[in-house]
N, C-alpha and C positions, 0 to 999 in steps of 0.2 A: 503493499500501499504506500504510496506516495505523499503525502504527508507536507506540513510549512516548514521551515529550514527556521522560522524564529515565533515564539508564540507573544503574543502582550494581555501576561496574566493579572487578574484580579487577586487585591488581599488584603487583610484589614489592619491598617497600620494603629497601635494601640498606644500610643506617643499624639497624632496627632486629631487619636481619632475618630477617621474616616480609611474613605478603602481607597487603594493608590495606584500604582502600574509599576507591572518587572520589566522586559522586555529580556526571556526565556530564544538559548539555544536549545537548536533538537538533534539531539543524533541520532533519533530513534523514532519515527512516531509508529503509535498502536490503536488512532479510533479515538472517539468523541464518546460522553452521554449528551445526546439529543434534551432540553425543553421538554417538559412535558404538552406547555400549553405552548411555543408558540415555536417549536421544531427547529432550530437553532445550536450549534455544539455550545455546551455551559461546563465543563470538562471536555478534556486530552489528557491518552494516556499517550505518553511521551518517558526518549532515558535521557537527562542527563548531566554532564558532568558525571558519565559512569553510574548514575542511577535511576535507578524509572522510580515515578511521581506521574502522582496528579495533580495539572493545574487548571487552577479555579479561569475561566473564561465570562465575557463580559455579554448575559445573552442581552436579545432584544426585547424582552420581558423591564429590562434593566429601562427603558429608558419612552416604554408607556408615561399615558397622564392621566 
C-alpha cells in the first residue's frame, strides 16, 4: 500500500491547553481508521523512527460548525 511520506499529526498540548500539530515522517504506512461520521481518516497506522505508532489527524468533523 502506497501511503503518504509525511502526516500532519494533531495532539493535545498540556502546557498551552490546546491542540497542536506536528509533521511526522513516515517510514512505512499500514492504513488508516476512518471517522464514523464524516468517513475521512481519523488516525493512521505508521512506522516512524523505527517504532510502530498510531497518529491522529484532524478529520472533517473538526471543521463543522
